[in-house]
C-alpha positions in Angstrom: 39.8 104.2 18.1 36.8 102.9 19.9 35.7 104.2 23.4 36.3 100.8 24.9 39.9 100.7 23.7 40.6 104.2 25.2 39.2 103.2 28.5 41.3 100.0 28.6 44.5 102.0 27.9 43.7 104.6 30.6 43.2 101.9 33.2 46.5 100.2 32.2 48.4 103.5 32.5 47.0 104.1 36.0 48.0 100.6 37.1 51.6 101.0 35.9 51.9 104.4 37.6 50.8 102.9 40.9 53.3 100.0 40.7 56.2 102.4 40.0 55.7 104.3 43.4 57.4 102.9 46.5 55.1 102.6 49.5 56.2 104.4 52.7 56.7 101.6 55.2 55.7 103.9 58.0 52.6 105.2 56.4 49.2 104.3 58.0 47.5 101.2 56.7 43.8 101.2 56.0 42.3 97.9 57.0 39.3 96.2 55.5 37.2 97.5 58.3 38.1 101.0 57.4 40.2 101.7 60.4 43.7 103.1 60.2 46.7 101.4 62.0 50.3 102.6 62.1 52.7 100.4 60.2 55.3 98.6 62.3 58.9 99.6 61.7 61.0 97.4 59.5 63.8 97.0 62.1 64.2 97.2 65.8 65.9 100.2 67.3 69.6 99.7 67.9 70.3 98.5 71.5 73.2 99.9 73.4 76.2 97.7 73.5 76.4 95.5 76.6 80.2 95.6 76.6 81.4 97.4 79.8 83.4 100.6 79.4 87.0 100.5 80.3 87.8 101.0 84.0 89.7 104.2 84.8 92.5 103.6 87.2 92.7 106.1 90.0 95.8 108.3 90.0 98.4 106.8 92.4 99.8 108.8 95.2 103.3 109.9 94.1 104.7 108.6 97.4 103.5 105.1 96.8 105.9 104.1 94.1 109.3 102.4 94.4 110.8 105.2 92.4 109.5 107.8 94.9 111.0 105.9 97.8 114.4 105.6 96.2 114.3 109.3 95.2 113.4 110.3 98.7 116.4 108.3 100.0 118.8 109.9 97.5 117.5 113.4 98.2 118.0 112.9 102.0 121.5 111.5 101.4 122.5 114.5 99.4 121.5 116.6 102.4 123.7 114.5 104.7 126.9 113.7 102.7 128.6 110.4 103.5 125.5 109.0 105.2 123.7 105.7 104.8 119.9 105.5 104.6 118.6 103.3 107.4 114.9 104.0 107.5 112.1 105.4 105.2 108.6 105.9 106.5 105.7 107.2 104.4 103.8 109.5 106.8 101.1 112.2 106.9 98.7 110.0 104.9 101.2 109.6 102.1 102.2 113.3 101.9 105.9 113.0 103.0 108.7 110.6 103.7 110.5 110.6 107.0 114.1 109.4 106.2 116.7 108.4 108.8 120.3 108.3 108.0 123.5 107.2 109.8 126.9 108.7 109.3 130.2 106.8 109.8 130.5 107.7 113.5 127.0 106.3 114.2 125.2 109.6 114.5 121.6 109.5 113.2 120.1 112.3 111.1 116.4 112.8 110.2 115.2 114.5 107.0 111.6 115.0 105.8 111.2 114.7 102.1 108.2 115.4 99.8 106.0 112.4 98.7 107.6 112.3 95.2 111.0 112.4 96.8 112.1 115.5 94.9 112.6 118.1 97.7 113.4 118.5 101.4 110.5 119.7 103.5 112.6 119.9 106.8 115.9 118.9 108.2 118.3 117.5 108.4 118.2 117.3 112.2 120.6 115.3 114.4 119.1 112.5 116.6 121.3 112.4 119.6 122.1 109.0 121.1 124.5 107.5 123.6 127.7 105.6 122.8 125.9 102.2 122.8 123.3 103.4 120.3 125.9 104.9 118.0 128.0 101.7 118.1 124.8 99.7 117.3 124.1 101.9 114.3 127.7 101.5 113.0 127.5 97.7 113.4 124.2 97.5 111.5 125.4 99.7 108.6 128.6 97.6 108.2 126.6 94.4 108.2 124.1 95.7 105.6 125.8 94.9 102.3 122.3 95.2 100.7 121.5 98.9 100.7 118.0 100.4 100.9 117.5 100.6 97.1 118.4 96.9 96.6 116.3 96.0 99.7 113.2 97.7 98.2 113.6 95.7 95.0 113.9 92.5 97.0 110.8 93.3 99.1 108.7 94.0 96.0 109.9 90.9 94.3 108.0 89.0 97.0 104.9 91.4 96.9 104.5 92.1 93.2 102.8 95.5 92.5 103.1 96.3 96.2 103.5 99.6 97.9 106.2 100.0 100.5 105.0 102.1 103.4 108.0 101.6 105.7 111.5 100.2 105.2 113.9 100.0 108.2 117.3 98.6 108.9 116.9 96.6 112.1 118.1 93.5 113.9 116.2 90.2 114.4 117.6 87.4 116.6 121.1 88.7 116.0 120.7 89.1 112.2 120.7 92.5 110.6 117.6 92.8 108.4 115.6 95.1 106.3 112.1 95.1 107.7 109.3 96.4 105.4 105.6 97.1 105.7 103.9 96.6 102.4 100.5 96.9 100.9 99.8 94.5 98.0 97.6 95.5 94.9 94.4 94.6 96.8 95.3 96.7 99.9 96.3 93.7 102.0 99.2 94.5 104.3 102.3 92.3 104.8 105.4 92.4 106.9 108.5 91.3 104.9 111.9 90.6 106.4 115.0 90.5 104.2 118.5 89.5 105.3 120.5 92.7 104.9 123.7 90.7 104.3 122.5 88.3 101.7 119.2 89.7 100.4 117.5 86.4 101.3 113.8 86.4 102.3 113.4 85.5 106.0 109.7 85.8 106.1 106.6 87.3 104.6 103.5 87.3 106.7 100.1 89.2 106.8 100.0 92.2 109.0 96.6 91.9 110.6 
């Protein structure tokens, strides 16, 4: 075989070897001017997702739920057998319920219950009143065919997702009513009046 043929075969073999190798896309590139430049990456770096992360809801105070209010009333009633709940007031910055109850003779009793309604913190204690007060309490209790549990449900039907801060059996222009102070889901405060005999809404208005 001639020298020229051998030379041709060697050059061809080298060319095939070079084609079979994959170039490193990040390897420096030598320009015609002899300078070296870094190769640009083949794809952009992944960008963080712009989708917002889910919002974490703050843990609700156990005294702010309808269930806690009802449980507080029931717990207080168990401490004063035969009584009727006439007032529930969330106090001490939501740490306790003050519950007032009336027995059949018109005597008022006061019980303090934990925020979740599960246990008695103090009481019951007797709230002494005169004969007129006792007669008034008896009259209101007899007129209230809607009890405190049903009244709470009526109130919250007019303030969805609201928080009852106070619920009291009272009298308005000769009508026995359940009067409630409620915060809605945005924190706005409302006064709600429910007819204690029929459950009808009398009014709902902002408490400014």
